N, C-alpha and C positions, 0 to 999 in steps of 0.2 A: 504494500500500500504506500502510495506516494506521501511523503511527509514534507516535501519542499518543492517549490516551483521548478518545472522543467527548464525554464529559460533563465530566471534570475536567482533561483535558490532560496527565495523568501519562504519562510514557514507559514505565512499568512494565506492559507487556502480556505476558502469558504464554500462549502458544498451547497448547490442549489438544485440539483436534479438527481433523482435516484430511480433507475429503471429496473431495479431488482437484479436477479441472477439471470445471466444469459450465456449461451455457448459462444465459442469463437465463431465469428460470423462466416468465415470462409471455410470452416472445417466441415464440409458436406459429408454426410455419412453414406455408407454403401448399402445399408439396410434401413428399413423404416423404424425398427425398434432399437437400433444401436444407441447406446447411452452416450451422451455428449457431456463432458465436464463443463460446469458452469462457473462463472466468476461474476462478481458484482460489477454493475455499470453505474458508477457514481461520478458526477461531474462537479468540478469546483472552479472558482475564479480566483486568481491571485490578487490579493489586495494591493500589492505593490506595482506590478507591471500589467495587470489586467489580462494576462494570458488565461484562457479557459482550457482546462485539461482534465483528462480522465484520472481518477485517483488510483485505480487498480492497474498495475503494470504487469502484463502477462508476457513471458518470454516465448521465443521460438514460434512466432506467428507466421513466418514466411518461408517455411520449409518446403518439402516435396509435395505436400498436399494443397498448397496455395493455388487457387483456381481462378484468379482474375487474369484474363488475357485481354489487353486493351484492343487488339485488332478484331476481337469477336464482336465489337459494337460498331456498326457502320456510322452512326452519328458521331461517336468518339473519334473514329478514324478520319472523318471529314473535318472535325475540329482540329485534330493534330496537323492535317495537311495545311489548313488555313493558318494556324499558329506558326508553323515552320516557314511558310511562304512569307509571312509578315516579318519574321526574325531575319530571314536571309535578305529581304529587300532593304532592311534598315542596317544590318550589321554583317553583311557578307565578308568584308575585309577581316573582321575578327574571327570568322569561321576558319579562315586559312591558318590562323594561329593555333587551332585545335578546338574541338568541341567535346565536352563531357556531359552526358546526361546521367544525373543521379536518380536512381529508380527507373531504369529504362524499360522494365517489364519485357514484353516480347519484341521490342524495337519498333513499334508502330510509329512513334514520333522520330526516333533517332534515324530511321531509314532515310529520311529526307536530307540527312547530312552525310550520307554514305560516301560521297565524293570528296569529303574533306577529312583531314586527320581527326579521328573520333574515337571515343570509348564510352561504352555504356557500363554502368555499375548497378548491380541489383543482387539482393540475397536470395531471391526466389528462383530455385533451380529450374523449375519447369519453364516459366516464361523466358528466363535467360537463355535456355537451350534453344528455344524458338528464334530468339534474336540472333544467336550464333549461326543457326541454320540459314538465316537470311544473309549471311556473309558479313555481319557486323562484328566489330571488336567488343568483347564483353568480359567483364571481370565479375565473378560471382562472389560477392561479399557485401556486407553492410558498409555504408559510407560514413566516415567520420574523420577525425584528424589523422588517425593512424593510416587509414587507406589513402587519404589525400597526400601524405608525405611519400608513401610508396609510389603513387602515380606520378607525383611531381619529380621524384628522383629518376623515374623511368622515362617519362616523355616530356617533362617540363611543365611550366605553368601554361594555363589555357586561356584562349581568347573569349570563348563562350562557355558558360556552365548553365545547364538547365536543371531545375528541380521542380517537377510538376506533380503536385499532390503527393509529395513524399515527406515533407516536414511535419505533416500531421501524424506520421506513423512512428516517429522516433521517440525513444524514452528520454534522450538527452538532446534537447534542441541546441544547446550550446556547442556540443561536440560536432554536430553536423555543420553548423554555421562556421565554426572554427576551421573545419575541413574545407569548406567552400572558399573562405578567405585565404587559406594557405595555398590552394591550388590555382586561384584566379590570378591572371596576369595583371600588372599594374594598370594597363590600358584596357583590360578586359571588362566584360559585363556578365553578370549572372541574372537569369530570369527565373523567378521563383513564383509558382502559383499555388495557392492554398484555398481551401473553402473559406468563404467570407462569413465570419461570425455574425455580423448584423443581419444578413439574409437568413441565416439559420435560425436566429431568434425570432425574427418577424414572421417567417414562414413555418414556425413550429416544427422545425426539422429535427426532432429528437431521434428519428430513425438513423441519422448520420452518426449517432453515438454507438460505436462498437469498439471492441478491444484493439482492433487495428488502427483506429482513429484516436490517437492519444492527445492531440493538441488542436485547438480551434482558434484561429487568428482574426483579429481586426488589423487594420493598417497600423494603429497605434501600438499594439502589443508586438507586432512583427518588427516594426522599426526599432523599438527598444531592445529587442533581442539582437537585431543586426548590428546596431551601433556598438554593442559590447565587443564585437569582433572586427571592428574597423570596416564595416560595410554600411553603405548609405543608399537609401531609396532616392532615385532620381526621376522615376516615372512610375505610374501605376495605371491599371486598367481593370475595370470590373467586367467579368465575363459570365456567360450563362452556364458554364459547366457545374455539375453537381448542385443545380438549383441556385447557384450564385457563388462565384469565386472571385478572388483578387489575384491579379498578376502584377508583380513589381519588377522593375528593372533596377539592378543594384550595381554600384560601382565602389571601388576602393578609395575614390576621391570624393569629398563632399561637395559635388556640384550643386548649383541651385536646383531645387526640386521644381517639377512642372506645376502648372496651375491645377491639374487634376489631383496631384498629391495634396496640395494645400486645401483644396475643397473637401477631400475625403477626411483629412485630419479634423477639419471643423465640424463635419457631419457626424463624427463619432463621439462627440462630447457626452451624449446620453449614456454611453457605456461606462462613464466614470461612477455612476450611481449603481448600488447593488439592486435597486428596483428594476433595472434593465433585465435582470436574470431571474428574480425570485418568482415570477409568474409562470415560468416554463413548466414546473411540476404540475400545476393545476391544469394547464392547457393540454399536456400530454395525457393526463388521466381522463379528461373530457373527450379527447379524440378516441381513446380506447373504448369508452362507453359507446360512442356514436358508431364507430366502425363495427363493433360486435353486433350492435343492434341492426345495422343495415344488412349484415350477412345473415342474421337470423330471420329477418324479414324475407329474404330471398328463399331461404329454405322453407319457410311457411307457405310460399307460393309455388313450391315444388320445382324451383329453379336450382340448377347446379351452380356452385361457386368454385371458381378456379383462380389461379394467380398468373399474371403476365410479368415475366422477368424475375430472376433470382439473384439480384445484386446483394451485396453484403448487408445492406440496410434492411432487406427483407427479414433477415434473421432477428434483428432487433425488434422490428415492428411486430412480427408474429409472436415472439416469445414474451414481449411486454404485454401484448393483448391476449396472451394465453390461447392462441389459435393453433389448431393442429389439423391433421388429415381428416378429422371428424367434421371440421368446418370448411376446409378448402380441399377439394378433391385431388388436385394436381397443380403443377406449375409448368409453364413453358418458358424456355430460355434458349437463345441461339448459341450459347457458349458450349462447344463440344465437351470440354473438360467437366462441365457440370451435369451434363445429360446422363440419366440413369442413376444419379445420386439423389440424396434427400437433403432438404433444408434442415440443419441441425436443430434438435429439440422439438420437431414438429411431425416427423414421419411423412412429410409431403414430398412426393417424387417429382423430379425435374425431368421434363420430356422435351424432345426436339419439337419446334413449332410445326414441322411438316407431318408429325404423327397425329395431329389434332384434325378431326374432320371439319370441313367448312360449316359455317353456322346453319345452313339449311339442311344439313344431314345429321345434326346432332341435337340432343335435347337442349332446351333453352339454358344457356350458360352466361353467367355474369362474371367478368374478370376483375379481380382486385389488381390495380395497376401499381405494382411495387416499384417499377422503374419509372416513377412519376416525373423524374427530371427530364425524361424524353417523351412526355405525354403527347406533345403536339405531333411529333413524328410517328409515334406508334398508333395514335388514334386516326391519323390521316391515312395510314396504310391499312387500317382495319375498320372501314366505315360502318360495317354492319354489326360490329361487336358492341355489347353493352358493358359499361365500365363502372366500377366503384373506385373513385379517386380518393386515396386515404388522407393525403395532406395537400395543402395546409389545414384543411378541415374536411372530414369525410363527406362525400357527396355521390349520389347515384346519377350517372349520365346516360 
């Protein structure tokens, strides 16, 4: 159990959200009745730097059973392509100095830099092997100061470093940022993307809380963590990924920050008050009541209820709401590594979408849209399907 802040070391951690016991989100089981170890899901805010963080730190989360492959999501692949194109348009000369992606997963983003000196770093063996099969240079390890020194000694400091949705996963934020600082060239830039805490709070995104997600950042808390390691935010952008994310451009020289950075700093003043966090528990509990009620209503109408998408956040949603295969018949997901397995703690089997009959040939089915951050794309591709959208507030569509 964490006793001090992951970023600044302060012991002033105030818990504001308790989602009970939950399995490791990506530890999909092979059988419906397989027992999954559970751990507390409790979230606190640091009174000093305002970093929001998980109190329970579980080790060995990204081993051989890790089942997230970024290229399995067409919307995410399209996002990566656009992101990489923007970075190359703005910073191509820096790419010639070397590109490192921290948390490269299966190389879906890094492949756009394959023609430059590059290296991907990731501790998850399965996705890293896919990246290597694509011809990418990959180092299978966790990234921190030690790994950064090893890379620097071998290939030198780098012109571009990317860390996309990985800072949330580390137990020691300071160690990863120290590594980025040590590896980054004096003229280089790092681009770091994280889930944006204000969007999570406003959108009731409690399902984003799982053991792989240890830290939740605002610009303010991220900047405080960066400055401790000689890194300075020079630009920022809000993006749509994960229901709302923040991408910052970071340099080792404290250049004047852009107008966007100044505007975001001002907009986050409400986060200084504990009242910004204390209502999250009650909202999560009300969402649970409403979602369970909507599902029971469908059963009373003799409709089948299934789930669309098996992202990690589905494990949190289902276990907090105490929903199982008795409530949700099955789940469909396009990720081959998940198909045939079961969402931990629920017994709900994950099937390939093509195994499901078209709507006109099956009993009336309503889908709980667990991948609600891609709701627009999924609903547009399935116009005849009826949906229960669980967040930001459960609604039948």
